[in-house]
Legacy VTK file of the C-alpha trace (Angstrom):
# vtk DataFile Version 3.0
C-alpha trace
ASCII
DATASET POLYDATA
POINTS 91 float
0.000 0.000 0.000
1.385 3.298 -1.017
1.549 6.023 1.531
0.329 9.273 0.074
0.784 12.771 1.272
-1.659 14.270 3.691
-2.683 16.951 1.213
-6.276 16.659 0.122
-7.275 17.790 -3.312
-9.869 20.524 -3.383
-13.291 19.085 -3.957
-14.922 20.320 -7.136
-17.979 18.066 -7.330
-20.209 16.410 -4.810
-22.674 17.200 -2.120
-20.606 19.350 0.191
-18.956 21.628 -2.332
-19.310 25.355 -1.828
-21.789 26.721 -4.416
-19.636 29.800 -4.968
-16.697 27.644 -6.030
-18.890 25.850 -8.571
-20.272 29.094 -9.974
-23.837 28.212 -8.991
-24.715 31.486 -7.298
-26.769 33.947 -9.312
-26.681 37.559 -8.251
-29.981 39.323 -7.751
-30.771 41.983 -10.280
-32.411 45.286 -9.539
-36.145 45.491 -10.241
-36.992 48.476 -12.413
-40.034 50.667 -11.939
-41.704 49.140 -15.011
-41.351 45.630 -13.561
-42.729 46.507 -10.140
-46.286 45.239 -9.680
-48.870 46.778 -7.412
-50.340 44.597 -4.674
-53.915 44.987 -5.879
-53.276 43.491 -9.320
-53.554 39.890 -8.129
-56.888 40.557 -6.467
-58.249 42.229 -9.602
-57.242 39.199 -11.676
-58.963 36.802 -9.262
-62.089 38.978 -9.088
-62.360 39.210 -12.876
-61.944 35.437 -13.238
-64.647 34.720 -10.659
-66.978 37.328 -12.164
-66.510 35.970 -15.697
-67.143 32.361 -14.720
-70.139 33.320 -12.568
-71.630 35.395 -15.380
-71.317 32.534 -17.875
-72.739 29.949 -15.463
-75.633 32.189 -14.440
-76.376 32.850 -18.117
-76.740 29.134 -18.814
-78.903 28.692 -15.704
-81.127 31.591 -16.873
-80.685 33.267 -13.487
-80.007 36.702 -14.979
-82.678 39.231 -15.951
-83.850 38.959 -19.531
-83.309 35.186 -19.777
-80.294 33.708 -21.536
-78.574 36.228 -23.769
-75.426 36.124 -25.872
-74.445 39.489 -24.390
-74.027 37.935 -20.945
-71.829 35.261 -22.489
-69.783 37.902 -24.281
-69.420 39.914 -21.057
-68.161 36.827 -19.218
-65.664 35.987 -21.938
-64.368 39.565 -22.081
-63.928 39.493 -18.305
-61.939 36.245 -18.556
-59.727 37.569 -21.369
-59.012 40.797 -19.470
-58.100 38.757 -16.374
-55.700 36.568 -18.369
-54.193 39.653 -19.984
-53.557 41.242 -16.599
-52.198 37.982 -15.210
-49.439 37.844 -17.804
-48.033 41.116 -16.455
-48.107 39.885 -12.844
-44.786 38.376 -11.663
LINES 1 92
91 0 1 2 3 4 5 6 7 8 9 10 11 12 13 14 15 16 17 18 19 20 21 22 23 24 25 26 27 28 29 30 31 32 33 34 35 36 37 38 39 40 41 42 43 44 45 46 47 48 49 50 51 52 53 54 55 56 57 58 59 60 61 62 63 64 65 66 67 68 69 70 71 72 73 74 75 76 77 78 79 80 81 82 83 84 85 86 87 88 89 90
């Protein structure tokens, strides 16, 4: 059996390797004013989704005034599309 030196090679892979030595640390970037999202935007998206689905369901149940109408269906779909459009800007 060969007797080796007591020097240990620096570990470059494995479970207990420092992430900084592997280059796995990503620095946080500054959030610009355009990317900042107001706190109320999420609630508006949820409200529009619930309103759109409720309007469509109530239209098919004939629970709205004036019986079933394509305008109620259109209003529900517009509400859903606006909610999805706002949701794409929410991070």
